[in-house]
C-alpha positions in Angstrom: -12.9 -97.8 -99.1 -16.4 -96.5 -98.8 -17.2 -93.4 -96.7 -19.2 -93.9 -93.6 -21.8 -91.6 -92.1 -19.2 -90.4 -89.6 -16.9 -89.4 -92.5 -19.7 -87.3 -93.9 -20.2 -85.6 -90.6 -16.5 -84.8 -90.5 -16.6 -83.3 -94.0 -19.7 -81.3 -93.3 -18.4 -80.0 -90.0 -15.1 -79.0 -91.5 -17.0 -76.9 -94.1 -19.3 -75.4 -91.5 -16.2 -74.3 -89.4 -15.0 -72.4 -92.4 -18.3 -70.5 -92.7 -20.2 -72.6 -95.2 -24.0 -72.6 -94.8 -26.2 -75.7 -95.2 -27.0 -75.1 -98.9 -23.3 -74.9 -99.7 -22.6 -78.1 -97.8 -25.5 -79.8 -99.4 -24.3 -78.9 -102.9 -20.6 -79.6 -102.3 -20.8 -82.8 -100.1 -24.2 -84.3 -99.6 -26.2 -83.9 -102.9 -25.5 -87.0 -105.0 -23.4 -88.8 -102.4 -23.7 -92.5 -102.5 -24.9 -92.7 -98.8 -27.6 -90.0 -99.1 -31.0 -91.5 -99.7 -33.2 -88.4 -100.0 -33.7 -84.7 -99.7 -33.4 -82.9 -96.4 -36.5 -82.9 -94.3 -37.2 -80.3 -91.6 -37.9 -81.7 -88.1 -37.8 -80.3 -84.6 -35.7 -81.2 -81.6 -37.2 -79.6 -78.4 -38.9 -77.0 -80.6 -35.6 -76.1 -82.4 -35.6 -76.7 -86.2 -33.2 -79.1 -87.7 -32.7 -80.8 -91.1 -32.6 -84.6 -91.4 -31.2 -86.5 -94.3 -32.0 -90.2 -94.6 -29.0 -92.3 -95.4 -29.2 -95.6 -97.2 -27.8 -97.5 -94.3 -30.7 -96.6 -92.0 -29.0 -93.7 -90.3 -29.9 -90.1 -90.5 -27.5 -87.2 -90.9 -28.8 -84.2 -88.9 -28.0 -80.5 -89.3 -28.8 -78.3 -86.3 -29.2 -74.8 -87.6 -29.1 -73.2 -84.2 -25.6 -74.6 -83.4 -24.4 -75.0 -87.0 -23.5 -78.7 -86.2 -23.8 -82.0 -88.0 -24.3 -85.4 -86.3 -25.6 -88.9 -87.0 -28.6 -90.5 -85.5 -29.5 -94.2 -85.5 -27.3 -97.3 -85.8 -26.7 -99.0 -89.1 -28.7 -102.2 -89.5 -26.6 -105.3 -89.0 -27.5 -108.8 -89.7 -26.4 -111.6 -87.4 -24.2 -114.3 -89.0 
């Protein structure tokens, strides 16, 4: 069964809770993962920096450096049947 964006968040969060920084999580989990569609891009949320990683399903995985948290933005695209 293919991993979802939420599965990635859980893996990244588990590593962050053990003290892993973003570069470590990137190398161990995200870099080369089938869902990851590009490199991290810095953005700002209410003037706080964060990193966004585009996923191939249209969602974005976001890392908030201030809180050391990962979350998913955007809903995957679904086609009506």
